[in-house]
Residue frames relative to the residue before (quaternion, step in Angstrom):
aa qw qx qy qz dx dy dz
X 1.0000 0.0000 0.0000 0.0000 0.00 0.00 0.00
X 0.2491 -0.7300 0.6221 0.1344 3.53 -1.11 0.83
X 0.6287 -0.5535 0.3824 0.3899 3.65 -1.01 0.65
X 0.6339 0.5862 -0.3037 0.4029 3.45 1.11 -0.92
X 0.5531 0.6501 -0.3551 0.3813 3.55 1.27 -0.57
X 0.6279 0.5227 -0.3530 0.4560 3.54 1.13 -0.80
X 0.6559 0.4899 -0.3352 0.4663 3.62 0.89 -0.70
X 0.5980 0.5846 -0.3349 0.4341 3.58 1.06 -0.51
X 0.6207 0.5778 -0.3022 0.4354 3.50 1.15 -0.85
X 0.7390 0.3937 -0.2153 0.5026 3.55 1.10 -0.72
X 0.7300 0.4185 -0.2161 0.4952 3.60 1.28 -0.17
X 0.7036 0.4509 -0.2490 0.4895 3.61 1.18 -0.57
X 0.3019 -0.7579 0.5555 0.1611 3.50 -0.88 1.03
X 0.5673 -0.5608 0.4709 0.3766 3.54 -1.32 0.41
X 0.3815 -0.7847 0.4496 0.1913 3.61 -0.58 1.10
X 0.8165 0.1222 -0.0154 0.5640 3.67 1.16 -0.37
X 0.6830 0.5439 -0.3221 0.3659 3.51 -1.28 -0.03
X 0.7837 -0.3319 0.2718 0.4491 3.50 -1.43 -0.23
X 0.7830 0.2847 -0.1784 0.5235 3.61 1.06 -0.59
X 0.1422 0.8137 -0.5458 0.1406 3.58 1.03 0.68
X 0.7981 0.2763 -0.2381 0.4796 3.51 -0.87 0.97
X 0.6056 0.5410 -0.3616 0.4581 3.59 1.21 -0.18
X 0.5498 -0.6216 0.4463 0.3349 3.54 -1.04 0.83
X 0.5601 -0.6324 0.4035 0.3515 3.57 -0.90 0.84
X 0.6245 0.5271 -0.3517 0.4565 3.66 1.18 -0.70
X 0.7142 0.4666 -0.2540 0.4557 3.62 1.12 -0.42
X 0.4559 0.6821 -0.4643 0.3337 3.57 1.27 0.13
X 0.4421 -0.7310 0.4206 0.3053 3.55 -0.89 0.85
X 0.6947 -0.5265 0.3082 0.3811 3.56 -1.23 0.72
X 0.6608 0.5081 -0.3422 0.4336 3.67 0.73 -0.84
X 0.6397 0.5084 -0.3403 0.4653 3.61 1.03 -0.56
X 0.6563 0.4841 -0.3051 0.4918 3.53 1.00 -0.82
X 0.6200 0.5386 -0.3358 0.4613 3.57 1.05 -0.66
X 0.6202 0.5425 -0.3349 0.4570 3.53 1.04 -0.75
X 0.6656 0.4728 -0.3118 0.4860 3.61 0.96 -0.70
X 0.6217 0.5264 -0.3576 0.4567 3.56 1.08 -0.59
X 0.6340 0.5107 -0.2948 0.5003 3.65 1.07 -0.72
X 0.8019 0.3450 -0.1668 0.4584 3.59 0.63 -1.10
X 0.6208 -0.5366 0.3653 0.4396 3.51 1.09 -0.40
X 0.3580 -0.7254 0.5380 0.2371 3.62 -0.84 0.92
X 0.5524 -0.5983 0.4591 0.3551 3.68 -1.09 0.53
X 0.5785 -0.5635 0.4608 0.3680 3.57 -1.21 0.43
X 0.7640 0.4373 -0.2853 0.3789 3.48 -1.33 0.33
X 0.7994 -0.3056 0.2308 0.4630 3.46 -1.39 -0.33
X 0.6508 0.5398 -0.3233 0.4249 3.59 0.87 -0.88
X 0.6310 0.5435 -0.2926 0.4700 3.54 1.09 -0.94
X 0.6682 0.5018 -0.2873 0.4681 3.60 0.96 -1.08
X 0.6707 0.4846 -0.2941 0.4784 3.64 0.98 -0.86
X 0.6503 0.5163 -0.3146 0.4600 3.63 1.03 -0.65
X 0.6136 0.5261 -0.3106 0.5003 3.56 1.17 -0.81
X 0.6604 0.4977 -0.3182 0.4636 3.62 0.89 -0.94
X 0.6466 0.5147 -0.3364 0.4516 3.59 0.86 -1.02
X 0.6479 0.5326 -0.3316 0.4321 3.58 0.89 -0.99
X 0.6516 0.5134 -0.3118 0.4632 3.64 0.88 -0.82
X 0.6418 0.5096 -0.3066 0.4841 3.59 1.06 -0.88
X 0.6988 0.4593 -0.2862 0.4678 3.60 0.76 -0.89
X 0.6607 0.5368 -0.2912 0.4364 3.54 0.87 -0.89
X 0.7535 0.3594 -0.2046 0.5111 3.52 1.10 -0.64
X 0.5324 -0.6897 0.3718 0.3204 3.53 1.31 0.39
X 0.4591 0.7133 -0.3849 0.3635 3.58 1.24 0.60
X 0.2961 0.7931 -0.4812 0.2276 3.59 1.16 0.36
X 0.5962 0.5599 -0.3576 0.4509 3.68 1.03 -0.72
X 0.5974 0.5665 -0.3979 0.4049 3.67 1.04 -0.42
X 0.6381 0.5178 -0.3332 0.4622 3.60 1.11 -0.35
X 0.4667 0.7001 -0.4533 0.2941 3.69 1.16 -0.31
X 0.6934 0.4502 -0.3503 0.4402 3.70 0.69 -0.71
X 0.6405 0.4991 -0.3569 0.4618 3.59 1.01 -0.66
X 0.5916 0.5720 -0.3315 0.4614 3.59 1.10 -0.79
X 0.6528 0.4997 -0.2915 0.4891 3.63 0.89 -0.93
X 0.6616 0.4999 -0.2977 0.4730 3.60 0.85 -0.97
X 0.6493 0.5366 -0.3148 0.4375 3.64 0.94 -0.88
X 0.6944 0.4805 -0.2744 0.4601 3.51 1.06 -0.89
X 0.7627 0.2695 -0.1926 0.5554 3.61 1.10 -0.29
X 0.0699 -0.8518 0.5187 0.0214 3.64 0.45 1.18
X 0.5664 0.6131 -0.3610 0.4159 3.50 1.18 -0.47
X 0.6748 0.4958 -0.2879 0.4647 3.56 1.13 -0.69
X 0.7926 0.1240 -0.0498 0.5949 3.67 1.13 -0.57
X 0.4034 -0.6960 0.5427 0.2415 3.43 -0.91 0.84
X 0.6756 -0.4754 0.3443 0.4462 3.65 -1.21 0.33
X 0.6450 0.5101 -0.3602 0.4405 3.67 0.81 -0.69
X 0.6741 0.4990 -0.2986 0.4554 3.49 1.03 -0.72
X 0.5857 0.5393 -0.3501 0.4935 3.54 1.20 -0.69
X 0.6325 0.5257 -0.3386 0.4572 3.64 0.94 -0.81
X 0.6440 0.5168 -0.3087 0.4721 3.53 0.97 -0.92
X 0.6330 0.5005 -0.3552 0.4719 3.60 0.97 -0.61
X 0.6465 0.5333 -0.3066 0.4512 3.50 1.00 -0.79
X 0.6673 0.4592 -0.3070 0.4996 3.58 0.98 -0.85
X 0.6127 0.5459 -0.3629 0.4415 3.63 0.88 -0.63
X 0.6351 0.5485 -0.3251 0.4361 3.57 1.02 -0.90
X 0.6922 0.4578 -0.2850 0.4796 3.54 1.08 -0.82
X 0.6819 0.4819 -0.3146 0.4514 3.68 1.02 -0.42
X 0.7487 0.4107 -0.1969 0.4816 3.54 1.11 -0.56
X 0.6008 0.5848 -0.3589 0.4101 3.55 1.21 -0.10
């Protein structure tokens, strides 16, 4: 996992399927569990879904709240500062 992946969870939308258009961080647990059972897709989307499954399964969704707030207010933080926030979340957790 890269620190930037945490930021992608709160900014990247599901590109297909039942929850197309929903942020990956907002996907329901049972949907993530289904992927865990059936297999995650290849590539970046699969990596992000697997990461979100681990976060959800371990009850760590609240850790995404600061990143979510920063992503909603891009004028307060530049992308490089958002990435720094994501990196800090991985080193202090």
